[in-house]
N, CA, C, O and CB atoms as a CASP TS submission, in Angstrom:
PFRMAT TS
TARGET T0000
AUTHOR 0000-0000-0000
METHOD Language model
MODEL 1
PARENT N/A
ATOM      1  N   MET     1       0.844  -1.173   0.000  1.00  0.00           N
ATOM      2  CA  MET     1       0.000   0.000   0.000  1.00  0.00           C
ATOM      3  C   MET     1       0.894   1.243   0.000  1.00  0.00           C
ATOM      4  O   MET     1       1.855   1.320   0.766  1.00  0.00           O
ATOM      5  CB  MET     1      -0.963  -0.006   1.223  1.00  0.00           C
ATOM      6  N   ALA     2       0.581   2.198  -0.847  1.00  0.00           N
ATOM      7  CA  ALA     2       1.374   3.420  -0.968  1.00  0.00           C
ATOM      8  C   ALA     2       0.760   4.539  -0.126  1.00  0.00           C
ATOM      9  O   ALA     2      -0.381   4.450   0.326  1.00  0.00           O
ATOM     10  CB  ALA     2       1.479   3.855  -2.445  1.00  0.00           C
ATOM     11  N   MET     3       1.543   5.577   0.065  1.00  0.00           N
ATOM     12  CA  MET     3       1.104   6.727   0.852  1.00  0.00           C
ATOM     13  C   MET     3       1.155   7.974  -0.024  1.00  0.00           C
ATOM     14  O   MET     3       2.149   8.204  -0.712  1.00  0.00           O
ATOM     15  CB  MET     3       1.986   6.907   2.125  1.00  0.00           C
ATOM     16  N   GLN     4       0.118   8.764  -0.007  1.00  0.00           N
ATOM     17  CA  GLN     4       0.051   9.967  -0.819  1.00  0.00           C
ATOM     18  C   GLN     4       0.893  11.092  -0.196  1.00  0.00           C
ATOM     19  O   GLN     4       1.026  11.179   1.025  1.00  0.00           O
ATOM     20  CB  GLN     4      -1.413  10.417  -0.983  1.00  0.00           C
ATOM     21  N   ALA     5       1.454  11.940  -1.051  1.00  0.00           N
ATOM     22  CA  ALA     5       2.261  13.071  -0.594  1.00  0.00           C
ATOM     23  C   ALA     5       1.461  13.986   0.325  1.00  0.00           C
ATOM     24  O   ALA     5       2.001  14.504   1.303  1.00  0.00           O
ATOM     25  CB  ALA     5       2.791  13.864  -1.788  1.00  0.00           C
ATOM     26  N   ALA     6       0.200  14.188   0.027  1.00  0.00           N
ATOM     27  CA  ALA     6      -0.645  15.062   0.847  1.00  0.00           C
ATOM     28  C   ALA     6      -0.775  14.535   2.279  1.00  0.00           C
ATOM     29  O   ALA     6      -0.854  15.317   3.226  1.00  0.00           O
ATOM     30  CB  ALA     6      -2.036  15.201   0.212  1.00  0.00           C
ATOM     31  N   GLU     7      -0.797  13.217   2.432  1.00  0.00           N
ATOM     32  CA  GLU     7      -0.891  12.619   3.766  1.00  0.00           C
ATOM     33  C   GLU     7       0.415  12.820   4.542  1.00  0.00           C
ATOM     34  O   GLU     7       0.387  13.084   5.743  1.00  0.00           O
ATOM     35  CB  GLU     7      -1.224  11.114   3.660  1.00  0.00           C
ATOM     36  N   ILE     8       1.542  12.697   3.869  1.00  0.00           N
ATOM     37  CA  ILE     8       2.835  12.944   4.506  1.00  0.00           C
ATOM     38  C   ILE     8       2.892  14.392   4.985  1.00  0.00           C
ATOM     39  O   ILE     8       3.269  14.666   6.124  1.00  0.00           O
ATOM     40  CB  ILE     8       4.007  12.642   3.527  1.00  0.00           C
ATOM     41  N   GLU     9       2.515  15.309   4.103  1.00  0.00           N
ATOM     42  CA  GLU     9       2.528  16.729   4.460  1.00  0.00           C
ATOM     43  C   GLU     9       1.577  17.019   5.620  1.00  0.00           C
ATOM     44  O   GLU     9       1.920  17.785   6.521  1.00  0.00           O
ATOM     45  CB  GLU     9       2.150  17.585   3.246  1.00  0.00           C
ATOM     46  N   ARG    10       0.400  16.422   5.608  1.00  0.00           N
ATOM     47  CA  ARG    10      -0.576  16.638   6.676  1.00  0.00           C
ATOM     48  C   ARG    10      -0.023  16.198   8.035  1.00  0.00           C
ATOM     49  O   ARG    10      -0.152  16.913   9.029  1.00  0.00           O
ATOM     50  CB  ARG    10      -1.874  15.881   6.367  1.00  0.00           C
ATOM     51  N   LEU    11       0.589  15.026   8.066  1.00  0.00           N
ATOM     52  CA  LEU    11       1.147  14.517   9.324  1.00  0.00           C
ATOM     53  C   LEU    11       2.288  15.402   9.835  1.00  0.00           C
ATOM     54  O   LEU    11       2.399  15.651  11.036  1.00  0.00           O
ATOM     55  CB  LEU    11       1.648  13.079   9.135  1.00  0.00           C
ATOM     56  N   ILE    12       3.119  15.864   8.928  1.00  0.00           N
ATOM     57  CA  ILE    12       4.240  16.723   9.320  1.00  0.00           C
ATOM     58  C   ILE    12       3.719  18.058   9.848  1.00  0.00           C
ATOM     59  O   ILE    12       4.184  18.548  10.877  1.00  0.00           O
ATOM     60  CB  ILE    12       5.199  16.953   8.124  1.00  0.00           C
ATOM     61  N   LYS    13       2.755  18.641   9.145  1.00  0.00           N
ATOM     62  CA  LYS    13       2.207  19.936   9.590  1.00  0.00           C
ATOM     63  C   LYS    13       1.388  19.803  10.863  1.00  0.00           C
ATOM     64  O   LYS    13       1.270  20.757  11.633  1.00  0.00           O
ATOM     65  CB  LYS    13       1.343  20.549   8.493  1.00  0.00           C
ATOM     66  N   GLU    14       0.833  18.646  11.083  1.00  0.00           N
ATOM     67  CA  GLU    14       0.118  18.387  12.339  1.00  0.00           C
ATOM     68  C   GLU    14       1.098  18.451  13.519  1.00  0.00           C
ATOM     69  O   GLU    14       0.772  18.982  14.580  1.00  0.00           O
ATOM     70  CB  GLU    14      -0.593  16.995  12.293  1.00  0.00           C
ATOM     71  N   ALA    15       2.290  17.906  13.318  1.00  0.00           N
ATOM     72  CA  ALA    15       3.309  17.900  14.365  1.00  0.00           C
ATOM     73  C   ALA    15       4.060  19.226  14.460  1.00  0.00           C
ATOM     74  O   ALA    15       4.483  19.627  15.544  1.00  0.00           O
ATOM     75  CB  ALA    15       4.291  16.779  14.118  1.00  0.00           C
ATOM     76  N   PHE    16       4.223  19.902  13.326  1.00  0.00           N
ATOM     77  CA  PHE    16       4.978  21.156  13.256  1.00  0.00           C
ATOM     78  C   PHE    16       4.127  22.190  12.508  1.00  0.00           C
ATOM     79  O   PHE    16       4.313  22.386  11.307  1.00  0.00           O
ATOM     80  CB  PHE    16       6.370  20.947  12.544  1.00  0.00           C
ATOM     81  N   PRO    17       3.205  22.844  13.199  1.00  0.00           N
ATOM     82  CA  PRO    17       2.261  23.756  12.533  1.00  0.00           C
ATOM     83  C   PRO    17       2.907  24.874  11.719  1.00  0.00           C
ATOM     84  O   PRO    17       2.315  25.347  10.749  1.00  0.00           O
ATOM     85  CB  PRO    17       1.375  24.367  13.553  1.00  0.00           C
ATOM     86  N   ASP    18       4.111  25.302  12.098  1.00  0.00           N
ATOM     87  CA  ASP    18       4.757  26.393  11.361  1.00  0.00           C
ATOM     88  C   ASP    18       5.602  25.892  10.186  1.00  0.00           C
ATOM     89  O   ASP    18       6.249  26.691   9.509  1.00  0.00           O
ATOM     90  CB  ASP    18       5.629  27.205  12.303  1.00  0.00           C
ATOM     91  N   ALA    19       5.602  24.607   9.945  1.00  0.00           N
ATOM     92  CA  ALA    19       6.499  24.012   8.954  1.00  0.00           C
ATOM     93  C   ALA    19       6.187  24.453   7.530  1.00  0.00           C
ATOM     94  O   ALA    19       5.031  24.591   7.129  1.00  0.00           O
ATOM     95  CB  ALA    19       6.431  22.511   9.040  1.00  0.00           C
ATOM     96  N   GLU    20       7.259  24.666   6.793  1.00  0.00           N
ATOM     97  CA  GLU    20       7.186  24.812   5.342  1.00  0.00           C
ATOM     98  C   GLU    20       7.625  23.461   4.798  1.00  0.00           C
ATOM     99  O   GLU    20       8.744  23.019   5.056  1.00  0.00           O
ATOM    100  CB  GLU    20       8.096  26.020   4.793  1.00  0.00           C
ATOM    101  N   VAL    21       6.756  22.811   4.053  1.00  0.00           N
ATOM    102  CA  VAL    21       6.996  21.431   3.617  1.00  0.00           C
ATOM    103  C   VAL    21       6.895  21.340   2.096  1.00  0.00           C
ATOM    104  O   VAL    21       5.937  21.822   1.492  1.00  0.00           O
ATOM    105  CB  VAL    21       5.986  20.458   4.285  1.00  0.00           C
ATOM    106  N   THR    22       7.894  20.719   1.498  1.00  0.00           N
ATOM    107  CA  THR    22       7.862  20.409   0.069  1.00  0.00           C
ATOM    108  C   THR    22       8.100  18.914  -0.073  1.00  0.00           C
ATOM    109  O   THR    22       9.124  18.393   0.369  1.00  0.00           O
ATOM    110  CB  THR    22       8.933  21.242  -0.737  1.00  0.00           C
ATOM    111  N   ILE    23       7.147  18.230  -0.692  1.00  0.00           N
ATOM    112  CA  ILE    23       7.250  16.779  -0.900  1.00  0.00           C
ATOM    113  C   ILE    23       7.401  16.517  -2.398  1.00  0.00           C
ATOM    114  O   ILE    23       6.652  17.059  -3.210  1.00  0.00           O
ATOM    115  CB  ILE    23       5.993  16.025  -0.320  1.00  0.00           C
ATOM    116  N   THR    24       8.369  15.688  -2.750  1.00  0.00           N
ATOM    117  CA  THR    24       8.595  15.307  -4.143  1.00  0.00           C
ATOM    118  C   THR    24       8.507  13.792  -4.262  1.00  0.00           C
ATOM    119  O   THR    24       9.179  13.063  -3.532  1.00  0.00           O
ATOM    120  CB  THR    24       9.974  15.823  -4.651  1.00  0.00           C
ATOM    121  N   ASP    25       7.676  13.324  -5.185  1.00  0.00           N
ATOM    122  CA  ASP    25       7.577  11.889  -5.466  1.00  0.00           C
ATOM    123  C   ASP    25       8.723  11.538  -6.411  1.00  0.00           C
ATOM    124  O   ASP    25       8.703  11.923  -7.581  1.00  0.00           O
ATOM    125  CB  ASP    25       6.167  11.504  -6.093  1.00  0.00           C
ATOM    126  N   LEU    26       9.709  10.818  -5.915  1.00  0.00           N
ATOM    127  CA  LEU    26      10.937  10.560  -6.661  1.00  0.00           C
ATOM    128  C   LEU    26      10.783   9.559  -7.795  1.00  0.00           C
ATOM    129  O   LEU    26      11.498   9.646  -8.794  1.00  0.00           O
ATOM    130  CB  LEU    26      11.983  10.075  -5.733  1.00  0.00           C
ATOM    131  N   ALA    27       9.864   8.611  -7.659  1.00  0.00           N
ATOM    132  CA  ALA    27       9.748   7.544  -8.656  1.00  0.00           C
ATOM    133  C   ALA    27       8.374   7.491  -9.317  1.00  0.00           C
ATOM    134  O   ALA    27       8.141   6.654 -10.189  1.00  0.00           O
ATOM    135  CB  ALA    27      10.044   6.214  -8.014  1.00  0.00           C
ATOM    136  N   GLY    28       7.470   8.370  -8.915  1.00  0.00           N
ATOM    137  CA  GLY    28       6.127   8.355  -9.485  1.00  0.00           C
ATOM    138  C   GLY    28       5.286   7.184  -9.020  1.00  0.00           C
ATOM    139  O   GLY    28       4.286   6.837  -9.648  1.00  0.00           O
ATOM    140  N   ASP    29       5.702   6.565  -7.895  1.00  0.00           N
ATOM    141  CA  ASP    29       5.001   5.361  -7.431  1.00  0.00           C
ATOM    142  C   ASP    29       4.327   5.542  -6.067  1.00  0.00           C
ATOM    143  O   ASP    29       3.841   4.575  -5.481  1.00  0.00           O
ATOM    144  CB  ASP    29       5.972   4.205  -7.358  1.00  0.00           C
ATOM    145  N   ASN    30       4.300   6.791  -5.559  1.00  0.00           N
ATOM    146  CA  ASN    30       3.734   7.065  -4.232  1.00  0.00           C
ATOM    147  C   ASN    30       4.386   6.221  -3.144  1.00  0.00           C
ATOM    148  O   ASN    30       3.737   5.871  -2.158  1.00  0.00           O
ATOM    149  CB  ASN    30       2.232   6.815  -4.242  1.00  0.00           C
ATOM    150  N   ASP    31       5.649   5.894  -3.315  1.00  0.00           N
ATOM    151  CA  ASP    31       6.345   5.042  -2.364  1.00  0.00           C
ATOM    152  C   ASP    31       7.762   5.520  -2.061  1.00  0.00           C
ATOM    153  O   ASP    31       8.368   5.084  -1.082  1.00  0.00           O
ATOM    154  CB  ASP    31       6.389   3.637  -2.886  1.00  0.00           C
ATOM    155  N   HIS    32       8.292   6.414  -2.897  1.00  0.00           N
ATOM    156  CA  HIS    32       9.650   6.921  -2.732  1.00  0.00           C
ATOM    157  C   HIS    32       9.596   8.449  -2.824  1.00  0.00           C
ATOM    158  O   HIS    32       9.380   9.010  -3.899  1.00  0.00           O
ATOM    159  CB  HIS    32      10.624   6.315  -3.814  1.00  0.00           C
ATOM    160  N   TYR    33       9.796   9.110  -1.686  1.00  0.00           N
ATOM    161  CA  TYR    33       9.652  10.560  -1.617  1.00  0.00           C
ATOM    162  C   TYR    33      10.904  11.235  -1.099  1.00  0.00           C
ATOM    163  O   TYR    33      11.752  10.622  -0.449  1.00  0.00           O
ATOM    164  CB  TYR    33       8.483  10.926  -0.744  1.00  0.00           C
ATOM    165  N   ALA    34      10.991  12.519  -1.408  1.00  0.00           N
ATOM    166  CA  ALA    34      11.956  13.415  -0.774  1.00  0.00           C
ATOM    167  C   ALA    34      11.138  14.512  -0.109  1.00  0.00           C
ATOM    168  O   ALA    34      10.153  14.987  -0.674  1.00  0.00           O
ATOM    169  CB  ALA    34      13.005  14.007  -1.818  1.00  0.00           C
ATOM    170  N   ALA    35      11.542  14.910   1.082  1.00  0.00           N
ATOM    171  CA  ALA    35      10.838  15.968   1.799  1.00  0.00           C
ATOM    172  C   ALA    35      11.830  17.016   2.269  1.00  0.00           C
ATOM    173  O   ALA    35      12.868  16.699   2.850  1.00  0.00           O
ATOM    174  CB  ALA    35      10.050  15.395   2.992  1.00  0.00           C
ATOM    175  N   MET    36      11.491  18.268   2.007  1.00  0.00           N
ATOM    176  CA  MET    36      12.242  19.402   2.533  1.00  0.00           C
ATOM    177  C   MET    36      11.334  20.063   3.555  1.00  0.00           C
ATOM    178  O   MET    36      10.213  20.464   3.241  1.00  0.00           O
ATOM    179  CB  MET    36      12.687  20.415   1.389  1.00  0.00           C
ATOM    180  N   ILE    37      11.833  20.175   4.794  1.00  0.00           N
ATOM    181  CA  ILE    37      11.012  20.678   5.888  1.00  0.00           C
ATOM    182  C   ILE    37      11.790  21.742   6.648  1.00  0.00           C
ATOM    183  O   ILE    37      12.917  21.517   7.089  1.00  0.00           O
ATOM    184  CB  ILE    37      10.580  19.528   6.835  1.00  0.00           C
ATOM    185  N   ALA    38      11.161  22.910   6.791  1.00  0.00           N
ATOM    186  CA  ALA    38      11.732  23.980   7.605  1.00  0.00           C
ATOM    187  C   ALA    38      10.762  24.258   8.742  1.00  0.00           C
ATOM    188  O   ALA    38       9.578  24.495   8.506  1.00  0.00           O
ATOM    189  CB  ALA    38      12.004  25.275   6.755  1.00  0.00           C
ATOM    190  N   SER    39      11.259  24.231   9.973  1.00  0.00           N
ATOM    191  CA  SER    39      10.412  24.477  11.137  1.00  0.00           C
ATOM    192  C   SER    39      11.247  25.056  12.274  1.00  0.00           C
ATOM    193  O   SER    39      12.405  24.683  12.464  1.00  0.00           O
ATOM    194  CB  SER    39       9.709  23.177  11.589  1.00  0.00           C
ATOM    195  N   SER    40      10.646  25.966  13.022  1.00  0.00           N
ATOM    196  CA  SER    40      11.332  26.519  14.190  1.00  0.00           C
ATOM    197  C   SER    40      11.497  25.458  15.285  1.00  0.00           C
ATOM    198  O   SER    40      12.323  25.622  16.183  1.00  0.00           O
ATOM    199  CB  SER    40      10.557  27.732  14.738  1.00  0.00           C
ATOM    200  N   ALA    41      10.721  24.380  15.216  1.00  0.00           N
ATOM    201  CA  ALA    41      10.819  23.296  16.203  1.00  0.00           C
ATOM    202  C   ALA    41      12.182  22.600  16.150  1.00  0.00           C
ATOM    203  O   ALA    41      12.569  21.923  17.102  1.00  0.00           O
ATOM    204  CB  ALA    41       9.704  22.269  15.971  1.00  0.00           C
ATOM    205  N   PHE    42      12.901  22.762  15.051  1.00  0.00           N
ATOM    206  CA  PHE    42      14.201  22.113  14.893  1.00  0.00           C
ATOM    207  C   PHE    42      15.344  22.901  15.544  1.00  0.00           C
ATOM    208  O   PHE    42      16.475  22.418  15.602  1.00  0.00           O
ATOM    209  CB  PHE    42      14.494  21.917  13.422  1.00  0.00           C
ATOM    210  N   LYS    43      15.053  24.102  16.028  1.00  0.00           N
ATOM    211  CA  LYS    43      16.097  24.946  16.604  1.00  0.00           C
ATOM    212  C   LYS    43      16.766  24.235  17.785  1.00  0.00           C
ATOM    213  O   LYS    43      16.095  23.721  18.680  1.00  0.00           O
ATOM    214  CB  LYS    43      15.509  26.304  17.054  1.00  0.00           C
ATOM    215  N   GLY    44      18.107  24.218  17.766  1.00  0.00           N
ATOM    216  CA  GLY    44      18.882  23.606  18.841  1.00  0.00           C
ATOM    217  C   GLY    44      18.990  22.093  18.752  1.00  0.00           C
ATOM    218  O   GLY    44      19.597  21.466  19.620  1.00  0.00           O
ATOM    219  N   LYS    45      18.414  21.500  17.721  1.00  0.00           N
ATOM    220  CA  LYS    45      18.445  20.043  17.543  1.00  0.00           C
ATOM    221  C   LYS    45      19.498  19.669  16.505  1.00  0.00           C
ATOM    222  O   LYS    45      19.735  20.413  15.553  1.00  0.00           O
ATOM    223  CB  LYS    45      17.053  19.508  17.116  1.00  0.00           C
ATOM    224  N   THR    46      20.123  18.518  16.696  1.00  0.00           N
ATOM    225  CA  THR    46      21.043  18.010  15.689  1.00  0.00           C
ATOM    226  C   THR    46      20.230  17.532  14.483  1.00  0.00           C
ATOM    227  O   THR    46      19.016  17.353  14.573  1.00  0.00           O
ATOM    228  CB  THR    46      21.929  16.856  16.266  1.00  0.00           C
ATOM    229  N   ARG    47      20.899  17.332  13.382  1.00  0.00           N
ATOM    230  CA  ARG    47      20.224  16.841  12.172  1.00  0.00           C
ATOM    231  C   ARG    47      19.557  15.492  12.455  1.00  0.00           C
ATOM    232  O   ARG    47      18.435  15.252  12.009  1.00  0.00           O
ATOM    233  CB  ARG    47      21.232  16.710  10.992  1.00  0.00           C
ATOM    234  N   VAL    48      20.230  14.624  13.184  1.00  0.00           N
ATOM    235  CA  VAL    48      19.657  13.317  13.532  1.00  0.00           C
ATOM    236  C   VAL    48      18.392  13.497  14.364  1.00  0.00           C
ATOM    237  O   VAL    48      17.387  12.833  14.114  1.00  0.00           O
ATOM    238  CB  VAL    48      20.687  12.454  14.303  1.00  0.00           C
ATOM    239  N   GLN    49      18.434  14.389  15.350  1.00  0.00           N
ATOM    240  CA  GLN    49      17.256  14.642  16.174  1.00  0.00           C
ATOM    241  C   GLN    49      16.103  15.208  15.345  1.00  0.00           C
ATOM    242  O   GLN    49      14.944  14.843  15.546  1.00  0.00           O
ATOM    243  CB  GLN    49      17.604  15.602  17.310  1.00  0.00           C
ATOM    244  N   GLN    50      16.432  16.100  14.413  1.00  0.00           N
ATOM    245  CA  GLN    50      15.404  16.664  13.532  1.00  0.00           C
ATOM    246  C   GLN    50      14.724  15.561  12.725  1.00  0.00           C
ATOM    247  O   GLN    50      13.499  15.527  12.614  1.00  0.00           O
ATOM    248  CB  GLN    50      16.019  17.715  12.584  1.00  0.00           C
ATOM    249  N   HIS    51      15.523  14.667  12.169  1.00  0.00           N
ATOM    250  CA  HIS    51      14.972  13.576  11.369  1.00  0.00           C
ATOM    251  C   HIS    51      14.135  12.638  12.234  1.00  0.00           C
ATOM    252  O   HIS    51      13.082  12.168  11.801  1.00  0.00           O
ATOM    253  CB  HIS    51      16.098  12.797  10.678  1.00  0.00           C
ATOM    254  N   GLN    52      14.594  12.366  13.442  1.00  0.00           N
ATOM    255  CA  GLN    52      13.803  11.529  14.354  1.00  0.00           C
ATOM    256  C   GLN    52      12.460  12.182  14.669  1.00  0.00           C
ATOM    257  O   GLN    52      11.446  11.494  14.782  1.00  0.00           O
ATOM    258  CB  GLN    52      14.581  11.269  15.658  1.00  0.00           C
ATOM    259  N   MET    53      12.450  13.497  14.810  1.00  0.00           N
ATOM    260  CA  MET    53      11.199  14.218  15.053  1.00  0.00           C
ATOM    261  C   MET    53      10.227  14.037  13.888  1.00  0.00           C
ATOM    262  O   MET    53       9.025  13.863  14.093  1.00  0.00           O
ATOM    263  CB  MET    53      11.479  15.713  15.280  1.00  0.00           C
ATOM    264  N   VAL    54      10.757  14.079  12.669  1.00  0.00           N
ATOM    265  CA  VAL    54       9.903  13.884  11.489  1.00  0.00           C
ATOM    266  C   VAL    54       9.388  12.443  11.452  1.00  0.00           C
ATOM    267  O   VAL    54       8.205  12.216  11.197  1.00  0.00           O
ATOM    268  CB  VAL    54      10.683  14.217  10.181  1.00  0.00           C
ATOM    269  N   TYR    55      10.263  11.475  11.702  1.00  0.00           N
ATOM    270  CA  TYR    55       9.811  10.077  11.726  1.00  0.00           C
ATOM    271  C   TYR    55       8.732   9.871  12.778  1.00  0.00           C
ATOM    272  O   TYR    55       7.765   9.149  12.537  1.00  0.00           O
ATOM    273  CB  TYR    55      10.993   9.131  11.994  1.00  0.00           C
ATOM    274  N   ASP    56       8.884  10.493  13.940  1.00  0.00           N
ATOM    275  CA  ASP    56       7.857  10.408  14.981  1.00  0.00           C
ATOM    276  C   ASP    56       6.538  10.999  14.488  1.00  0.00           C
ATOM    277  O   ASP    56       5.465  10.469  14.775  1.00  0.00           O
ATOM    278  CB  ASP    56       8.322  11.135  16.259  1.00  0.00           C
ATOM    279  N   ALA    57       6.626  12.095  13.747  1.00  0.00           N
ATOM    280  CA  ALA    57       5.421  12.745  13.218  1.00  0.00           C
ATOM    281  C   ALA    57       4.675  11.840  12.243  1.00  0.00           C
ATOM    282  O   ALA    57       3.462  11.967  12.075  1.00  0.00           O
ATOM    283  CB  ALA    57       5.788  14.057  12.526  1.00  0.00           C
ATOM    284  N   LEU    58       5.397  10.931  11.605  1.00  0.00           N
ATOM    285  CA  LEU    58       4.777  10.022  10.632  1.00  0.00           C
ATOM    286  C   LEU    58       4.086   8.837  11.304  1.00  0.00           C
ATOM    287  O   LEU    58       3.505   7.987  10.628  1.00  0.00           O
ATOM    288  CB  LEU    58       5.827   9.511   9.655  1.00  0.00           C
ATOM    289  N   LYS    59       4.148   8.783  12.613  1.00  0.00           N
ATOM    290  CA  LYS    59       3.373   7.838  13.424  1.00  0.00           C
ATOM    291  C   LYS    59       3.516   6.373  12.995  1.00  0.00           C
ATOM    292  O   LYS    59       2.522   5.668  12.825  1.00  0.00           O
ATOM    293  CB  LYS    59       1.928   8.218  13.378  1.00  0.00           C
ATOM    294  N   GLY    60       4.758   5.929  12.824  1.00  0.00           N
ATOM    295  CA  GLY    60       5.012   4.530  12.544  1.00  0.00           C
ATOM    296  C   GLY    60       4.814   4.091  11.103  1.00  0.00           C
ATOM    297  O   GLY    60       4.935   2.904  10.801  1.00  0.00           O
ATOM    298  N   ARG    61       4.517   5.011  10.219  1.00  0.00           N
ATOM    299  CA  ARG    61       4.286   4.640   8.816  1.00  0.00           C
ATOM    300  C   ARG    61       5.590   4.416   8.042  1.00  0.00           C
ATOM    301  O   ARG    61       5.604   3.721   7.027  1.00  0.00           O
ATOM    302  CB  ARG    61       3.464   5.720   8.125  1.00  0.00           C
ATOM    303  N   MET    62       6.680   5.009   8.528  1.00  0.00           N
ATOM    304  CA  MET    62       7.970   4.873   7.855  1.00  0.00           C
ATOM    305  C   MET    62       8.416   3.419   7.899  1.00  0.00           C
ATOM    306  O   MET    62       8.424   2.796   8.960  1.00  0.00           O
ATOM    307  CB  MET    62       9.035   5.790   8.507  1.00  0.00           C
ATOM    308  N   GLY    63       8.787   2.882   6.742  1.00  0.00           N
ATOM    309  CA  GLY    63       9.234   1.502   6.658  1.00  0.00           C
ATOM    310  C   GLY    63       8.093   0.526   6.450  1.00  0.00           C
ATOM    311  O   GLY    63       8.330  -0.657   6.206  1.00  0.00           O
ATOM    312  N   GLY    64       6.877   0.993   6.541  1.00  0.00           N
ATOM    313  CA  GLY    64       5.702   0.152   6.308  1.00  0.00           C
ATOM    314  C   GLY    64       4.937   0.687   5.119  1.00  0.00           C
ATOM    315  O   GLY    64       5.233   0.351   3.972  1.00  0.00           O
ATOM    316  N   VAL    65       3.955   1.520   5.397  1.00  0.00           N
ATOM    317  CA  VAL    65       3.154   2.148   4.335  1.00  0.00           C
ATOM    318  C   VAL    65       4.030   3.056   3.483  1.00  0.00           C
ATOM    319  O   VAL    65       3.843   3.152   2.270  1.00  0.00           O
ATOM    320  CB  VAL    65       1.975   2.953   4.935  1.00  0.00           C
ATOM    321  N   LEU    66       4.981   3.718   4.119  1.00  0.00           N
ATOM    322  CA  LEU    66       5.902   4.607   3.415  1.00  0.00           C
ATOM    323  C   LEU    66       7.258   3.923   3.331  1.00  0.00           C
ATOM    324  O   LEU    66       7.931   3.735   4.344  1.00  0.00           O
ATOM    325  CB  LEU    66       6.018   5.994   4.130  1.00  0.00           C
ATOM    326  N   HIS    67       7.649   3.554   2.129  1.00  0.00           N
ATOM    327  CA  HIS    67       8.856   2.756   1.937  1.00  0.00           C
ATOM    328  C   HIS    67      10.138   3.579   2.076  1.00  0.00           C
ATOM    329  O   HIS    67      11.055   3.176   2.790  1.00  0.00           O
ATOM    330  CB  HIS    67       8.821   2.099   0.577  1.00  0.00           C
ATOM    331  N   ALA    68      10.209   4.739   1.394  1.00  0.00           N
ATOM    332  CA  ALA    68      11.452   5.514   1.385  1.00  0.00           C
ATOM    333  C   ALA    68      11.148   7.002   1.456  1.00  0.00           C
ATOM    334  O   ALA    68      10.293   7.516   0.735  1.00  0.00           O
ATOM    335  CB  ALA    68      12.283   5.199   0.127  1.00  0.00           C
ATOM    336  N   LEU    69      11.867   7.680   2.342  1.00  0.00           N
ATOM    337  CA  LEU    69      11.711   9.122   2.479  1.00  0.00           C
ATOM    338  C   LEU    69      13.077   9.739   2.719  1.00  0.00           C
ATOM    339  O   LEU    69      13.699   9.519   3.758  1.00  0.00           O
ATOM    340  CB  LEU    69      10.731   9.476   3.632  1.00  0.00           C
ATOM    341  N   SER    70      13.534  10.509   1.754  1.00  0.00           N
ATOM    342  CA  SER    70      14.776  11.252   1.896  1.00  0.00           C
ATOM    343  C   SER    70      14.438  12.584   2.556  1.00  0.00           C
ATOM    344  O   SER    70      13.572  13.316   2.077  1.00  0.00           O
ATOM    345  CB  SER    70      15.489  11.460   0.508  1.00  0.00           C
ATOM    346  N   LEU    71      15.116  12.896   3.648  1.00  0.00           N
ATOM    347  CA  LEU    71      14.801  14.109   4.398  1.00  0.00           C
ATOM    348  C   LEU    71      15.876  15.175   4.294  1.00  0.00           C
ATOM    349  O   LEU    71      17.075  14.894   4.322  1.00  0.00           O
ATOM    350  CB  LEU    71      14.580  13.772   5.836  1.00  0.00           C
ATOM    351  N   GLN    72      15.408  16.402   4.175  1.00  0.00           N
ATOM    352  CA  GLN    72      16.278  17.570   4.309  1.00  0.00           C
ATOM    353  C   GLN    72      15.540  18.502   5.253  1.00  0.00           C
ATOM    354  O   GLN    72      14.464  19.004   4.926  1.00  0.00           O
ATOM    355  CB  GLN    72      16.600  18.266   2.900  1.00  0.00           C
ATOM    356  N   THR    73      16.121  18.735   6.432  1.00  0.00           N
ATOM    357  CA  THR    73      15.482  19.571   7.433  1.00  0.00           C
ATOM    358  C   THR    73      16.333  20.800   7.724  1.00  0.00           C
ATOM    359  O   THR    73      17.563  20.743   7.703  1.00  0.00           O
ATOM    360  CB  THR    73      15.234  18.777   8.717  1.00  0.00           C
ATOM    361  N   THR    74      15.656  21.911   7.995  1.00  0.00           N
ATOM    362  CA  THR    74      16.331  23.143   8.352  1.00  0.00           C
ATOM    363  C   THR    74      15.513  23.885   9.401  1.00  0.00           C
ATOM    364  O   THR    74      14.312  23.660   9.553  1.00  0.00           O
ATOM    365  CB  THR    74      16.559  24.024   7.108  1.00  0.00           C
ATOM    366  N   VAL    75      16.189  24.774  10.119  1.00  0.00           N
ATOM    367  CA  VAL    75      15.508  25.597  11.110  1.00  0.00           C
ATOM    368  C   VAL    75      14.888  26.791  10.392  1.00  0.00           C
ATOM    369  O   VAL    75      15.555  27.493   9.633  1.00  0.00           O
ATOM    370  CB  VAL    75      16.489  26.063  12.239  1.00  0.00           C
ATOM    371  N   LYS    76      13.621  27.002  10.642  1.00  0.00           N
ATOM    372  CA  LYS    76      12.904  28.116  10.046  1.00  0.00           C
ATOM    373  C   LYS    76      13.230  29.373  10.854  1.00  0.00           C
ATOM    374  O   LYS    76      13.111  29.390  12.079  1.00  0.00           O
ATOM    375  CB  LYS    76      11.358  27.846  10.007  1.00  0.00           C
ATOM    376  N   ALA    77      13.635  30.395  10.159  1.00  0.00           N
ATOM    377  CA  ALA    77      14.016  31.654  10.822  1.00  0.00           C
ATOM    378  C   ALA    77      12.812  32.427  11.297  1.00  0.00           C
ATOM    379  O   ALA    77      12.959  33.505  11.873  1.00  0.00           O
ATOM    380  CB  ALA    77      14.833  32.521   9.886  1.00  0.00           C
TER
END
């Protein structure tokens, strides 16, 4: 089962209301995405911690419903 980009964005914005999110479907199969996320919630966090926060926001879907997600996170000014 694949996951739609809109659902990924919804879950991320639910966890980080101020987030600027760009989702790109890398293979056209709704299963391999890249996400660029900017949020003030990432301030003071390492890149690993930021990515863990995003995985937590996806509520266990990573590795199951969502096969691959390349992340690029930044602190929103």
